[in-house]
N, C-alpha and C positions, 0 to 999 in steps of 0.2 A: 280457838280464836281468843285473843286476849280481851280482858274486860274493857279496856279503852276502845278497842275496835267496836265492840257491841254498843257501848254508850254513844260513840260518835255516829254510828249508823242509825241507831234509834232516834237520837236527837235530830238528825238530818231529815229522817222520814217524817217526824212530827212537824218540823218546820215546813216541809212540803205540803202536808195535809192542811195545816193551818192557813198557809198562803192560798191554797186552792179554795178553801171554804170562804175566806175573806173575799176572794175574787168573785166567787159564785153568788154570794149573798149581797154583794155590792155595798159592803160597809166602808169601803175605801175607793178612791179613784181607780178606774179600770187600768189606767196606765201604770200606776203604782203597784196594783195587784199583779199585773203581768210581769213587772220587773221582779217582784218578790218570788213569783213562781219560777221564773228563769234562774234567779240566784239560788233558790232552794234546790232546783233540779241539778244545777252544777255542783252544789255541795253534796247532794246525795251520790252523784256519780263519783266524785272524789272520795267520799267515805267508803263506797263499795270497793273501789280500786285499792284504797289503803288497807281495808280489811282483807281483801284477797291477797295482797302482797305480804301482809303479816302472816296469814295462814300458810302461804306458799313457803315462806322462809323457815317456818317451824316444823314442816312435815316432810316426810319421805314416803315413798310408795313401794310396796312389795309386789313383784310380778307373780301372778297366779300360776303361770306356767313353769318358771324356773326358780322362783324364790329370791331372785336378785332384788336388793333394796336400792332405790335410786331416787333422785330428784328430777322430775321432768323439766323441760324448758318452760319458761314463764308463759309462752304462747300456748303450748300444749296444755298447761295447767288451766289457763283462762278459757280456752275454747273447747276443751274436751267435755264430753258428756260426763255427768257425775251425780253422785248421791252425797250424803253427808260424810260417809267414810270411804267411798270408793270412787275411782275415776277410770274412764276407759282410755288407756294410754298404751303407747308402744314402748316395750322394754328395750333399753339400749344394749342389754346383754344378749338376749336371744332373738330380738327383732320381732317378736310376736305381739299383737295387740290383745289386751285382755282387761278385765275389771280388776285393777290393782288396788289393794287395800292400803289405807293411809296408816302410817306409823308415825308417832310423835318422835321428833328428833331428840 
């Protein structure tokens, strides 16, 4: 993941936490606090999707069964079970589902 993605995601999460704390402790008007929480949540969602897109564009996956290297569809990438280095994907070459290892492009 690129440095900008990590910075954007971290700053968005910090904004969300600060907004929630301000709302809970009643330092500001509840309506303003609710607005900040909504805005921060939207920013976090955008940051997560942006980081995922950046990660998706820079990686390929190697099928455990046949060794074929491929890029899955964006939907399969987002929705598939995964760890930091592997995703459970269907190989377009052999058609088998397996834990495919991530390879940097």
